[in-house]
N, CA and C atoms as a LAMMPS dump frame, in Angstrom:
ITEM: TIMESTEP
0
ITEM: NUMBER OF ATOMS
672
ITEM: BOX BOUNDS ff ff ff
-5.0000000000000000e+02 5.0000000000000000e+02
-5.0000000000000000e+02 5.0000000000000000e+02
-5.0000000000000000e+02 5.0000000000000000e+02
ITEM: ATOMS id mol type element x y z
1 1 1 N 1.126 -14.563 -18.784
2 1 2 C 0.292 -13.426 -19.188
3 1 3 C 1.141 -12.446 -20.004
4 2 1 N 0.679 -12.113 -21.212
5 2 2 C 1.46 -11.192 -22.046
6 2 3 C 1.198 -9.752 -21.617
7 3 1 N 1.958 -8.815 -22.208
8 3 2 C 1.893 -7.417 -21.792
9 3 3 C 0.51 -6.814 -21.996
10 4 1 N -0.151 -7.164 -23.108
11 4 2 C -1.47 -6.598 -23.372
12 4 3 C -2.491 -7.078 -22.34
13 5 1 N -2.436 -8.353 -21.999
14 5 2 C -3.376 -8.877 -21.013
15 5 3 C -3.102 -8.27 -19.638
16 6 1 N -1.836 -8.115 -19.288
17 6 2 C -1.509 -7.495 -18.012
18 6 3 C -1.98 -6.052 -17.973
19 7 1 N -1.813 -5.339 -19.08
20 7 2 C -2.297 -3.959 -19.134
21 7 3 C -3.801 -3.912 -18.899
22 8 1 N -4.555 -4.81 -19.544
23 8 2 C -6.013 -4.835 -19.359
24 8 3 C -6.371 -5.177 -17.912
25 9 1 N -5.632 -6.109 -17.325
26 9 2 C -5.889 -6.486 -15.939
27 9 3 C -5.65 -5.31 -14.997
28 10 1 N -4.574 -4.582 -15.213
29 10 2 C -4.292 -3.426 -14.366
30 10 3 C -5.321 -2.318 -14.581
31 11 1 N -5.832 -2.188 -15.784
32 11 2 C -6.905 -1.223 -16.034
33 11 3 C -8.166 -1.618 -15.276
34 12 1 N -8.459 -2.927 -15.245
35 12 2 C -9.616 -3.399 -14.471
36 12 3 C -9.408 -3.153 -12.978
37 13 1 N -8.177 -3.35 -12.519
38 13 2 C -7.887 -3.114 -11.11
39 13 3 C -8.099 -1.644 -10.753
40 14 1 N -7.658 -0.76 -11.625
41 14 2 C -7.884 0.661 -11.4
42 14 3 C -9.372 0.976 -11.381
43 15 1 N -10.114 0.413 -12.326
44 15 2 C -11.56 0.643 -12.38
45 15 3 C -12.233 0.142 -11.106
46 16 1 N -11.765 -0.984 -10.591
47 16 2 C -12.318 -1.551 -9.361
48 16 3 C -12.156 -0.566 -8.201
49 17 1 N -10.963 -0.022 -8.032
50 17 2 C -10.75 0.879 -6.905
51 17 3 C -11.421 2.23 -7.107
52 18 1 N -11.57 2.644 -8.33
53 18 2 C -12.336 3.867 -8.576
54 18 3 C -13.796 3.654 -8.199
55 19 1 N -14.349 2.502 -8.586
56 19 2 C -15.744 2.208 -8.277
57 19 3 C -15.954 1.948 -6.782
58 20 1 N -14.932 1.443 -6.102
59 20 2 C -15.057 1.082 -4.692
60 20 3 C -14.831 2.252 -3.74
61 21 1 N -14.372 3.375 -4.263
62 21 2 C -13.973 4.486 -3.394
63 21 3 C -15.082 4.892 -2.428
64 22 1 N -16.317 4.912 -2.899
65 22 2 C -17.417 5.377 -2.058
66 22 3 C -17.778 4.443 -0.926
67 23 1 N -17.424 3.175 -1.046
68 23 2 C -17.766 2.2 -0.003
69 23 3 C -16.549 1.617 0.69
70 24 1 N -15.374 2.042 0.294
71 24 2 C -14.147 1.451 0.825
72 24 3 C -14.083 1.542 2.347
73 25 1 N -14.444 2.695 2.886
74 25 2 C -14.349 2.873 4.334
75 25 3 C -15.389 2.042 5.08
76 26 1 N -16.454 1.636 4.401
77 26 2 C -17.432 0.754 5.038
78 26 3 C -16.873 -0.658 5.179
79 27 1 N -15.994 -1.026 4.24
80 27 2 C -15.431 -2.378 4.244
81 27 3 C -14.204 -2.488 5.142
82 28 1 N -13.475 -1.4 5.288
83 28 2 C -12.279 -1.413 6.126
84 28 3 C -12.648 -0.961 7.538
85 29 1 N -11.866 -1.347 8.492
86 29 2 C -12.253 -1.097 9.885
87 29 3 C -11.147 -0.428 10.694
88 30 1 N -10.273 0.3 10.037
89 30 2 C -9.154 0.888 10.774
90 30 3 C -9.632 1.893 11.812
91 31 1 N -10.748 2.539 11.572
92 31 2 C -11.247 3.541 12.518
93 31 3 C -12.45 3.04 13.307
94 32 1 N -12.674 1.738 13.294
95 32 2 C -13.84 1.176 13.953
96 32 3 C -13.743 1.293 15.476
97 33 1 N -14.904 1.447 16.115
98 33 2 C -14.962 1.45 17.576
99 33 3 C -15.282 0.069 18.126
100 34 1 N -15.478 -0.911 17.235
101 34 2 C -15.771 -2.268 17.667
102 34 3 C -14.573 -2.818 18.453
103 35 1 N -14.777 -3.228 19.717
104 35 2 C -13.633 -3.667 20.529
105 35 3 C -12.917 -4.884 19.964
106 36 1 N -13.637 -5.792 19.305
107 36 2 C -12.979 -6.967 18.727
108 36 3 C -12.079 -6.568 17.568
109 37 1 N -12.565 -5.658 16.734
110 37 2 C -11.745 -5.198 15.614
111 37 3 C -10.563 -4.381 16.111
112 38 1 N -10.788 -3.558 17.128
113 38 2 C -9.688 -2.779 17.69
114 38 3 C -8.601 -3.703 18.227
115 39 1 N -9.034 -4.804 18.865
116 39 2 C -8.059 -5.758 19.401
117 39 3 C -7.301 -6.45 18.276
118 40 1 N -8.018 -6.775 17.18
119 40 2 C -7.384 -7.437 16.045
120 40 3 C -6.317 -6.554 15.419
121 41 1 N -6.607 -5.27 15.256
122 41 2 C -5.69 -4.359 14.59
123 41 3 C -4.668 -3.734 15.543
124 42 1 N -4.817 -3.992 16.834
125 42 2 C -3.935 -3.353 17.82
126 42 3 C -2.446 -3.596 17.541
127 43 1 N -2.023 -4.819 17.153
128 43 2 C -0.589 -5.012 16.874
129 43 3 C -0.086 -4.164 15.705
130 44 1 N -0.929 -3.962 14.693
131 44 2 C -0.534 -3.115 13.566
132 44 3 C -0.441 -1.664 14.012
133 45 1 N -1.41 -1.233 14.812
134 45 2 C -1.375 0.138 15.317
135 45 3 C -0.135 0.361 16.184
136 46 1 N 0.231 -0.65 16.983
137 46 2 C 1.421 -0.525 17.828
138 46 3 C 2.681 -0.451 16.978
139 47 1 N 2.731 -1.276 15.925
140 47 2 C 3.869 -1.225 14.997
141 47 3 C 3.978 0.154 14.372
142 48 1 N 2.846 0.701 13.925
143 48 2 C 2.869 2.006 13.285
144 48 3 C 3.286 3.093 14.273
145 49 1 N 2.805 3 15.492
146 49 2 C 3.159 4.011 16.499
147 49 3 C 4.653 4.058 16.751
148 50 1 N 5.329 2.912 16.574
149 50 2 C 6.769 2.843 16.827
150 50 3 C 7.606 3.251 15.614
151 51 1 N 6.968 3.47 14.454
152 51 2 C 7.712 3.85 13.259
153 51 3 C 8.33 5.235 13.4
154 52 1 N 9.478 5.402 12.775
155 52 2 C 10.143 6.711 12.766
156 52 3 C 9.524 7.565 11.659
157 53 1 N 8.353 8.124 11.952
158 53 2 C 7.653 8.985 10.992
159 53 3 C 8.071 10.423 11.253
160 54 1 N 8.774 11.012 10.304
161 54 2 C 9.243 12.387 10.464
162 54 3 C 9.663 12.908 9.1
163 55 1 N 9.838 14.194 9.014
164 55 2 C 10.344 14.792 7.785
165 55 3 C 9.378 14.663 6.629
166 56 1 N 9.925 14.311 5.469
167 56 2 C 9.165 14.21 4.234
168 56 3 C 8.779 12.752 3.982
169 57 1 N 7.496 12.536 3.694
170 57 2 C 6.966 11.186 3.532
171 57 3 C 6.343 11.037 2.151
172 58 1 N 6.612 9.902 1.504
173 58 2 C 5.925 9.511 0.279
174 58 3 C 5.013 8.34 0.62
175 59 1 N 3.717 8.512 0.394
176 59 2 C 2.775 7.422 0.614
177 59 3 C 2.276 6.917 -0.737
178 60 1 N 2.488 5.637 -0.99
179 60 2 C 2.067 5.021 -2.236
180 60 3 C 0.732 4.32 -2.036
181 61 1 N -0.222 4.589 -2.937
182 61 2 C -1.58 4.025 -2.843
183 61 3 C -2.249 4.477 -1.547
184 62 1 N -2.469 5.771 -1.429
185 62 2 C -3.005 6.337 -0.189
186 62 3 C -4.462 5.981 0.046
187 63 1 N -5.186 5.561 -0.999
188 63 2 C -6.587 5.209 -0.81
189 63 3 C -7.39 6.371 -0.267
190 64 1 N -8.252 6.1 0.706
191 64 2 C -9.122 7.144 1.25
192 64 3 C -8.485 7.921 2.394
193 65 1 N -7.205 7.712 2.62
194 65 2 C -6.472 8.595 3.517
195 65 3 C -6.41 8.198 4.979
196 66 1 N -6.796 6.956 5.318
197 66 2 C -6.753 6.549 6.727
198 66 3 C -5.342 6.63 7.292
199 67 1 N -4.357 6.174 6.504
200 67 2 C -2.966 6.244 6.948
201 67 3 C -2.368 7.611 6.651
202 68 1 N -2.861 8.276 5.619
203 68 2 C -2.357 9.615 5.29
204 68 3 C -2.52 10.547 6.473
205 69 1 N -3.686 10.504 7.075
206 69 2 C -3.948 11.364 8.233
207 69 3 C -3.002 11.038 9.383
208 70 1 N -2.778 9.756 9.633
209 70 2 C -1.864 9.361 10.701
210 70 3 C -0.432 9.814 10.401
211 71 1 N -0.009 9.627 9.151
212 71 2 C 1.342 10.036 8.763
213 71 3 C 1.521 11.548 8.895
214 72 1 N 0.544 12.293 8.393
215 72 2 C 0.669 13.751 8.355
216 72 3 C 0.655 14.362 9.747
217 73 1 N 0.057 13.678 10.712
218 73 2 C 0.026 14.211 12.075
219 73 3 C 1.403 14.16 12.735
220 74 1 N 2.336 13.397 12.125
221 74 2 C 3.674 13.249 12.704
222 74 3 C 4.785 13.739 11.778
223 75 1 N 4.501 13.888 10.504
224 75 2 C 5.524 14.275 9.527
225 75 3 C 5.474 15.777 9.245
226 76 1 N 6.513 16.267 8.605
227 76 2 C 6.498 17.66 8.155
228 76 3 C 5.592 17.812 6.938
229 77 1 N 5.646 16.814 6.057
230 77 2 C 4.846 16.871 4.83
231 77 3 C 4.673 15.465 4.277
232 78 1 N 3.519 15.191 3.709
233 78 2 C 3.236 13.905 3.071
234 78 3 C 2.87 14.146 1.613
235 79 1 N 3.527 13.424 0.724
236 79 2 C 3.145 13.397 -0.69
237 79 3 C 2.412 12.082 -0.907
238 80 1 N 1.092 12.151 -1.076
239 80 2 C 0.243 10.963 -1.144
240 80 3 C -0.191 10.721 -2.582
241 81 1 N 0.065 9.511 -3.07
242 81 2 C -0.183 9.165 -4.475
243 81 3 C -1.179 8.023 -4.554
244 82 1 N -2.107 8.127 -5.484
245 82 2 C -3.027 7.021 -5.751
246 82 3 C -3.457 7.091 -7.206
247 83 1 N -3.782 5.926 -7.767
248 83 2 C -4.184 5.876 -9.17
249 83 3 C -5.631 6.325 -9.361
250 84 1 N -6.433 6.309 -8.286
251 84 2 C -7.869 6.581 -8.398
252 84 3 C -8.201 7.984 -7.886
253 85 1 N -8.637 8.881 -8.754
254 85 2 C -8.984 10.23 -8.284
255 85 3 C -10.12 10.223 -7.274
256 86 1 N -11.016 9.237 -7.383
257 86 2 C -12.117 9.152 -6.42
258 86 3 C -11.601 8.836 -5.015
259 87 1 N -10.586 7.987 -4.929
260 87 2 C -9.977 7.698 -3.632
261 87 3 C -9.341 8.962 -3.058
262 88 1 N -8.627 9.693 -3.881
263 88 2 C -7.97 10.905 -3.414
264 88 3 C -8.988 11.946 -2.969
265 89 1 N -10.131 12.018 -3.637
266 89 2 C -11.17 12.959 -3.208
267 89 3 C -11.619 12.652 -1.783
268 90 1 N -11.798 11.366 -1.479
269 90 2 C -12.151 10.983 -0.104
270 90 3 C -11.007 11.3 0.856
271 91 1 N -9.778 11.041 0.422
272 91 2 C -8.627 11.303 1.289
273 91 3 C -8.507 12.787 1.618
274 92 1 N -8.758 13.635 0.644
275 92 2 C -8.689 15.079 0.893
276 92 3 C -9.67 15.483 1.986
277 93 1 N -10.877 14.939 1.925
278 93 2 C -11.879 15.288 2.938
279 93 3 C -11.475 14.751 4.31
280 94 1 N -10.926 13.537 4.326
281 94 2 C -10.539 12.933 5.6
282 94 3 C -9.381 13.708 6.241
283 95 1 N -8.404 14.094 5.452
284 95 2 C -7.217 14.767 5.979
285 95 3 C -7.524 16.201 6.387
286 96 1 N -8.332 16.888 5.569
287 96 2 C -8.648 18.277 5.862
288 96 3 C -7.526 19.219 5.48
289 97 1 N -7.772 20.519 5.606
290 97 2 C -6.788 21.516 5.156
291 97 3 C -5.683 21.818 6.149
292 98 1 N -5.813 21.327 7.386
293 98 2 C -4.874 21.752 8.415
294 98 3 C -3.555 20.971 8.395
295 99 1 N -3.533 19.817 7.738
296 99 2 C -2.328 19.006 7.691
297 99 3 C -1.592 19.215 6.364
298 100 1 N -0.273 19.07 6.39
299 100 2 C 0.56 19.338 5.22
300 100 3 C 0.629 18.098 4.329
301 101 1 N -0.306 18.01 3.398
302 101 2 C -0.383 16.871 2.483
303 101 3 C -0.571 17.375 1.062
304 102 1 N 0.222 16.83 0.144
305 102 2 C 0.039 17.073 -1.283
306 102 3 C -0.423 15.775 -1.916
307 103 1 N -1.497 15.823 -2.681
308 103 2 C -2.035 14.631 -3.327
309 103 3 C -1.681 14.631 -4.813
310 104 1 N -1.477 13.428 -5.345
311 104 2 C -1.177 13.268 -6.766
312 104 3 C -1.884 12.024 -7.3
313 105 1 N -2.584 12.175 -8.408
314 105 2 C -3.163 11.03 -9.117
315 105 3 C -2.111 10.546 -10.104
316 106 1 N -1.674 9.29 -9.944
317 106 2 C -0.614 8.774 -10.811
318 106 3 C -0.655 7.257 -10.834
319 107 1 N -0.222 6.703 -11.955
320 107 2 C -0.056 5.26 -12.096
321 107 3 C 1.197 4.853 -11.337
322 108 1 N 1.041 4.061 -10.289
323 108 2 C 2.174 3.701 -9.451
324 108 3 C 3.22 2.877 -10.192
325 109 1 N 2.786 2.184 -11.268
326 109 2 C 3.733 1.354 -12.005
327 109 3 C 4.456 2.13 -13.09
328 110 1 N 4.129 3.407 -13.216
329 110 2 C 4.852 4.267 -14.141
330 110 3 C 5.44 5.477 -13.449
331 111 1 N 5.419 5.452 -12.128
332 111 2 C 5.865 6.596 -11.338
333 111 3 C 7.367 6.814 -11.491
334 112 1 N 7.76 8.064 -11.607
335 112 2 C 9.172 8.432 -11.65
336 112 3 C 9.455 9.377 -10.49
337 113 1 N 10.184 8.908 -9.481
338 113 2 C 10.449 9.779 -8.332
339 113 3 C 11.337 10.948 -8.718
340 114 1 N 10.898 12.137 -8.366
341 114 2 C 11.682 13.32 -8.684
342 114 3 C 12.586 13.756 -7.548
343 115 1 N 12.48 13.05 -6.409
344 115 2 C 13.255 13.415 -5.231
345 115 3 C 13.264 12.224 -4.276
346 116 1 N 13.906 12.383 -3.14
347 116 2 C 13.912 11.313 -2.151
348 116 3 C 13.169 11.767 -0.895
349 117 1 N 12.785 10.77 -0.08
350 117 2 C 11.956 11.021 1.095
351 117 3 C 12.543 10.318 2.31
352 118 1 N 12.209 10.853 3.476
353 118 2 C 12.66 10.244 4.722
354 118 3 C 11.927 8.936 5.005
355 119 1 N 10.701 8.823 4.518
356 119 2 C 9.907 7.61 4.695
357 119 3 C 9.11 7.354 3.431
358 120 1 N 9.151 6.112 2.948
359 120 2 C 8.285 5.665 1.851
360 120 3 C 7.359 4.611 2.451
361 121 1 N 6.072 4.892 2.437
362 121 2 C 5.09 4.064 3.159
363 121 3 C 4.01 3.564 2.211
364 122 1 N 3.548 2.333 2.436
365 122 2 C 2.398 1.819 1.692
366 122 3 C 1.599 0.884 2.581
367 123 1 N 0.305 0.802 2.318
368 123 2 C -0.567 -0.121 3.041
369 123 3 C -1.412 -0.885 2.033
370 124 1 N -1.362 -2.188 2.117
371 124 2 C -2.16 -3.09 1.277
372 124 3 C -1.994 -2.792 -0.21
373 125 1 N -0.755 -2.525 -0.574
374 125 2 C -0.394 -2.297 -1.976
375 125 3 C 0.387 -3.466 -2.548
376 126 1 N 1.311 -4.022 -1.798
377 126 2 C 2.246 -5.009 -2.341
378 126 3 C 1.535 -6.233 -2.898
379 127 1 N 0.41 -6.623 -2.319
380 127 2 C -0.321 -7.791 -2.818
381 127 3 C -1.022 -7.497 -4.143
382 128 1 N -0.989 -6.234 -4.58
383 128 2 C -1.578 -5.871 -5.881
384 128 3 C -0.516 -5.559 -6.929
385 129 1 N 0.735 -5.84 -6.611
386 129 2 C 1.83 -5.609 -7.562
387 129 3 C 2.081 -6.904 -8.335
388 130 1 N 1.8 -6.919 -9.645
389 130 2 C 2.029 -8.157 -10.403
390 130 3 C 3.518 -8.476 -10.489
391 131 1 N 3.872 -9.754 -10.505
392 131 2 C 5.283 -10.125 -10.57
393 131 3 C 6.033 -9.451 -11.719
394 132 1 N 5.357 -9.26 -12.851
395 132 2 C 6.018 -8.643 -14.003
396 132 3 C 6.339 -7.167 -13.786
397 133 1 N 5.727 -6.557 -12.784
398 133 2 C 5.997 -5.145 -12.463
399 133 3 C 6.774 -4.998 -11.157
400 134 1 N 7.084 -6.1 -10.506
401 134 2 C 7.706 -6.04 -9.187
402 134 3 C 9.067 -5.355 -9.217
403 135 1 N 9.924 -5.725 -10.17
404 135 2 C 11.266 -5.144 -10.227
405 135 3 C 11.196 -3.639 -10.433
406 136 1 N 10.334 -3.199 -11.33
407 136 2 C 10.174 -1.758 -11.586
408 136 3 C 9.642 -1.06 -10.344
409 137 1 N 8.67 -1.666 -9.676
410 137 2 C 8.088 -1.072 -8.481
411 137 3 C 9.144 -0.889 -7.395
412 138 1 N 9.902 -1.949 -7.103
413 138 2 C 10.881 -1.86 -6.034
414 138 3 C 12.042 -0.946 -6.4
415 139 1 N 12.33 -0.822 -7.68
416 139 2 C 13.344 0.134 -8.114
417 139 3 C 12.901 1.551 -7.78
418 140 1 N 11.626 1.849 -8.017
419 140 2 C 11.088 3.172 -7.678
420 140 3 C 11.158 3.403 -6.175
421 141 1 N 10.77 2.397 -5.391
422 141 2 C 10.822 2.533 -3.935
423 141 3 C 12.255 2.811 -3.486
424 142 1 N 13.199 2.026 -4.007
425 142 2 C 14.593 2.182 -3.592
426 142 3 C 15.152 3.549 -3.976
427 143 1 N 14.739 4.063 -5.13
428 143 2 C 15.226 5.373 -5.562
429 143 3 C 14.513 6.519 -4.853
430 144 1 N 13.383 6.216 -4.21
431 144 2 C 12.606 7.263 -3.544
432 144 3 C 13.015 7.497 -2.099
433 145 1 N 13.685 6.52 -1.495
434 145 2 C 14.044 6.662 -0.08
435 145 3 C 15.428 7.293 0.047
436 146 1 N 15.519 8.267 0.918
437 146 2 C 16.786 8.99 1.108
438 146 3 C 17.798 8.12 1.844
439 147 1 N 19.086 8.395 1.677
440 147 2 C 20.088 7.693 2.491
441 147 3 C 19.753 7.855 3.978
442 148 1 N 19.709 6.758 4.692
443 148 2 C 19.326 6.813 6.096
444 148 3 C 17.832 6.852 6.314
445 149 1 N 17.066 6.884 5.22
446 149 2 C 15.61 6.909 5.321
447 149 3 C 15.034 5.521 5.562
448 150 1 N 13.705 5.449 5.543
449 150 2 C 13.005 4.227 5.921
450 150 3 C 11.925 3.887 4.9
451 151 1 N 11.818 2.599 4.591
452 151 2 C 10.689 2.054 3.828
453 151 3 C 9.85 1.26 4.82
454 152 1 N 8.53 1.442 4.787
455 152 2 C 7.661 0.713 5.707
456 152 3 C 6.351 0.368 5.019
457 153 1 N 5.82 -0.809 5.362
458 153 2 C 4.551 -1.225 4.746
459 153 3 C 3.798 -2.18 5.654
460 154 1 N 2.498 -2.223 5.447
461 154 2 C 1.632 -3.226 6.055
462 154 3 C 0.811 -3.843 4.936
463 155 1 N 0.606 -5.159 5.009
464 155 2 C -0.158 -5.835 3.962
465 155 3 C -0.769 -7.117 4.527
466 156 1 N -1.461 -7.827 3.665
467 156 2 C -2.114 -9.065 4.079
468 156 3 C -1.111 -10.206 4.134
469 157 1 N -1.261 -11.065 5.131
470 157 2 C -0.39 -12.228 5.287
471 157 3 C -0.776 -13.312 4.282
472 158 1 N 0.155 -14.21 3.945
473 158 2 C -0.137 -15.258 2.959
474 158 3 C -1.318 -16.147 3.318
475 159 1 N -1.619 -16.303 4.606
476 159 2 C -2.724 -17.192 4.965
477 159 3 C -4.088 -16.596 4.648
478 160 1 N -4.11 -15.365 4.116
479 160 2 C -5.378 -14.786 3.645
480 160 3 C -5.728 -15.278 2.247
481 161 1 N -4.886 -16.121 1.676
482 161 2 C -5.044 -16.628 0.313
483 161 3 C -6.423 -17.235 0.094
484 162 1 N -6.92 -18.009 1.049
485 162 2 C -8.166 -18.753 0.859
486 162 3 C -9.407 -17.873 0.94
487 163 1 N -9.244 -16.613 1.272
488 163 2 C -10.388 -15.71 1.344
489 163 3 C -10.776 -15.152 -0.026
490 164 1 N -9.952 -15.403 -1.035
491 164 2 C -10.178 -14.831 -2.358
492 164 3 C -10.851 -15.825 -3.3
493 165 1 N -11.493 -15.277 -4.329
494 165 2 C -12.074 -16.085 -5.409
495 165 3 C -11.087 -16.056 -6.575
496 166 1 N -10.355 -17.141 -6.736
497 166 2 C -9.249 -17.162 -7.697
498 166 3 C -9.734 -17.523 -9.096
499 167 1 N -9.283 -16.742 -10.078
500 167 2 C -9.57 -17.02 -11.48
501 167 3 C -8.367 -17.655 -12.174
502 168 1 N -7.193 -17.282 -11.735
503 168 2 C -5.935 -17.796 -12.278
504 168 3 C -4.849 -17.405 -11.291
505 169 1 N -3.652 -17.892 -11.504
506 169 2 C -2.564 -17.519 -10.618
507 169 3 C -2.343 -16.008 -10.671
508 170 1 N -2.445 -15.376 -9.515
509 170 2 C -2.235 -13.94 -9.45
510 170 3 C -3.428 -13.102 -9.843
511 171 1 N -4.584 -13.729 -10.1
512 171 2 C -5.775 -12.988 -10.535
513 171 3 C -6.979 -13.468 -9.727
514 172 1 N -7.702 -12.519 -9.111
515 172 2 C -8.905 -12.869 -8.369
516 172 3 C -10.076 -12.044 -8.876
517 173 1 N -11.276 -12.517 -8.519
518 173 2 C -12.485 -11.768 -8.854
519 173 3 C -13.025 -11.145 -7.571
520 174 1 N -13.334 -9.865 -7.639
521 174 2 C -13.972 -9.155 -6.536
522 174 3 C -15.337 -8.651 -6.997
523 175 1 N -16.309 -8.764 -6.126
524 175 2 C -17.664 -8.302 -6.426
525 175 3 C -18.003 -7.149 -5.497
526 176 1 N -18.405 -6.029 -6.065
527 176 2 C -18.734 -4.858 -5.279
528 176 3 C -20.172 -4.92 -4.774
529 177 1 N -20.523 -3.983 -3.919
530 177 2 C -21.851 -3.959 -3.327
531 177 3 C -22.947 -3.79 -4.37
532 178 1 N -22.6 -3.179 -5.519
533 178 2 C -23.606 -3.002 -6.566
534 178 3 C -23.721 -4.224 -7.474
535 179 1 N -22.975 -5.27 -7.168
536 179 2 C -23.025 -6.497 -7.954
537 179 3 C -22.04 -6.555 -9.098
538 180 1 N -21.336 -5.479 -9.364
539 180 2 C -20.379 -5.474 -10.463
540 180 3 C -19.162 -6.325 -10.101
541 181 1 N -18.619 -7.023 -11.1
542 181 2 C -17.476 -7.905 -10.886
543 181 3 C -16.242 -7.332 -11.568
544 182 1 N -15.109 -7.513 -10.901
545 182 2 C -13.853 -6.947 -11.396
546 182 3 C -12.723 -7.936 -11.165
547 183 1 N -11.83 -8.019 -12.129
548 183 2 C -10.598 -8.786 -11.94
549 183 3 C -9.535 -7.855 -11.367
550 184 1 N -8.792 -8.354 -10.388
551 184 2 C -7.685 -7.584 -9.863
552 184 3 C -6.488 -8.509 -9.646
553 185 1 N -5.324 -7.908 -9.539
554 185 2 C -4.103 -8.643 -9.223
555 185 3 C -4.103 -8.986 -7.742
556 186 1 N -3.725 -10.217 -7.422
557 186 2 C -3.549 -10.577 -6.016
558 186 3 C -2.428 -11.596 -5.898
559 187 1 N -1.387 -11.219 -5.19
560 187 2 C -0.275 -12.118 -4.916
561 187 3 C -0.014 -12.065 -3.415
562 188 1 N 0.535 -13.14 -2.873
563 188 2 C 0.789 -13.198 -1.438
564 188 3 C 2.24 -13.595 -1.173
565 189 1 N 3.17 -12.663 -1.35
566 189 2 C 4.559 -12.995 -1.051
567 189 3 C 4.734 -13.263 0.437
568 190 1 N 5.628 -14.168 0.759
569 190 2 C 5.936 -14.448 2.15
570 190 3 C 6.887 -13.384 2.699
571 191 1 N 7.057 -13.404 4.014
572 191 2 C 7.992 -12.468 4.632
573 191 3 C 9.395 -12.658 4.076
574 192 1 N 9.815 -13.918 3.942
575 192 2 C 11.161 -14.195 3.421
576 192 3 C 11.306 -13.717 1.979
577 193 1 N 10.267 -13.91 1.165
578 193 2 C 10.326 -13.462 -0.235
579 193 3 C 10.428 -11.941 -0.315
580 194 1 N 9.68 -11.23 0.523
581 194 2 C 9.747 -9.774 0.508
582 194 3 C 11.118 -9.281 0.97
583 195 1 N 11.667 -9.908 1.989
584 195 2 C 12.995 -9.519 2.441
585 195 3 C 14.036 -9.735 1.337
586 196 1 N 13.915 -10.852 0.613
587 196 2 C 14.858 -11.136 -0.468
588 196 3 C 14.696 -10.137 -1.612
589 197 1 N 13.457 -9.806 -1.942
590 197 2 C 13.203 -8.841 -3.009
591 197 3 C 13.776 -7.483 -2.649
592 198 1 N 13.56 -7.051 -1.425
593 198 2 C 14.104 -5.762 -1.013
594 198 3 C 15.626 -5.775 -1.064
595 199 1 N 16.22 -6.879 -0.639
596 199 2 C 17.682 -6.982 -0.659
597 199 3 C 18.224 -6.85 -2.078
598 200 1 N 17.494 -7.41 -3.045
599 200 2 C 17.911 -7.308 -4.441
600 200 3 C 17.956 -5.856 -4.917
601 201 1 N 17.187 -5.001 -4.237
602 201 2 C 17.12 -3.593 -4.624
603 201 3 C 17.838 -2.695 -3.622
604 202 1 N 18.752 -3.293 -2.866
605 202 2 C 19.591 -2.511 -1.975
606 202 3 C 18.914 -2.05 -0.707
607 203 1 N 17.876 -2.764 -0.283
608 203 2 C 17.149 -2.403 0.924
609 203 3 C 17.293 -3.53 1.946
610 204 1 N 17.862 -3.217 3.087
611 204 2 C 18.052 -4.208 4.142
612 204 3 C 16.907 -4.076 5.133
613 205 1 N 16.083 -5.121 5.236
614 205 2 C 14.913 -4.989 6.086
615 205 3 C 14.458 -6.258 6.738
616 206 1 N 13.351 -6.13 7.451
617 206 2 C 12.756 -7.247 8.17
618 206 3 C 11.246 -7.184 8.004
619 207 1 N 10.645 -8.342 7.729
620 207 2 C 9.2 -8.446 7.57
621 207 3 C 8.682 -9.447 8.6
622 208 1 N 7.609 -9.087 9.287
623 208 2 C 7.078 -9.902 10.374
624 208 3 C 5.582 -10.078 10.202
625 209 1 N 5.08 -11.261 10.547
626 209 2 C 3.641 -11.498 10.558
627 209 3 C 3.093 -11.143 11.929
628 210 1 N 1.992 -10.39 11.945
629 210 2 C 1.362 -10.007 13.211
630 210 3 C -0.126 -10.34 13.164
631 211 1 N -0.651 -10.696 14.298
632 211 2 C -2.079 -10.968 14.481
633 211 3 C -2.584 -12.079 13.568
634 212 1 N -1.672 -12.842 12.97
635 212 2 C -2.087 -13.93 12.102
636 212 3 C -2.745 -13.5 10.813
637 213 1 N -2.758 -12.205 10.535
638 213 2 C -3.462 -11.697 9.347
639 213 3 C -2.657 -10.697 8.529
640 214 1 N -1.632 -10.125 9.123
641 214 2 C -0.932 -9.025 8.477
642 214 3 C 0.566 -9.276 8.423
643 215 1 N 1.189 -8.693 7.405
644 215 2 C 2.637 -8.585 7.339
645 215 3 C 3.002 -7.123 7.52
646 216 1 N 3.976 -6.862 8.37
647 216 2 C 4.502 -5.504 8.506
648 216 3 C 5.99 -5.564 8.225
649 217 1 N 6.49 -4.576 7.525
650 217 2 C 7.899 -4.598 7.148
651 217 3 C 8.532 -3.232 7.184
652 218 1 N 9.811 -3.217 7.471
653 218 2 C 10.602 -1.996 7.401
654 218 3 C 11.945 -2.321 6.753
655 219 1 N 12.518 -1.346 6.107
656 219 2 C 13.826 -1.54 5.469
657 219 3 C 14.504 -0.182 5.329
658 220 1 N 15.813 -0.229 5.297
659 220 2 C 16.61 0.961 5.052
660 220 3 C 17.602 0.677 3.922
661 221 1 N 18.038 1.7 3.22
662 221 2 C 19.061 1.488 2.192
663 221 3 C 20.286 0.832 2.812
664 222 1 N 20.738 -0.239 2.181
665 222 2 C 21.896 -0.963 2.71
666 222 3 C 23.147 -0.097 2.57
667 223 1 N 24.017 -0.207 3.54
668 223 2 C 25.276 0.539 3.465
669 223 3 C 26.173 -0.084 2.418
670 224 1 N 26.837 0.75 1.667
671 224 2 C 27.712 0.263 0.588
672 224 3 C 29.171 0.436 0.989
């Protein structure tokens, strides 16, 4: 895929999440009271509860703020970034004015960190990072985490591959509730591949599969 085609694909991906903002929480179940769903997500919730969330946090691709609210309840401040202003509008309402959160609309693949953070967190973002942007993305992550800080993420496990409608390698079609179709980036790196990628960028970490559906990972800047 050449640069122009990748640019168009990423524009479609942005359009998809902008259009999906109003129904995103209907499709996700992080706050569901359904006991089966609660049991399914319980290992991820337990992993998150054990994270060292404190100080200053950078959240990449905050979406509608489900994790932003959780992060902000334990951190001093959260800087939450998303490419879709519609997603951030929902996140603002979910978080409310009482928690210390700053929101920013920005292209994550062009982000330039102006400072470092105690925690750099993302949820269901890594599977949307095209291979051609991976090095730049991880460079930003590595430069954003403070010495002694933590990188943490949750994402879909590789065995979720068959749930997608594939158009080409790394490209799937998603259909929204209104019938509109969108191409988006979808890749499924393994735990070992993610650990190797982080190591290439000076991050020593561990990635684990939980509940047969999710990958959770943490990493810290490697000592030099």
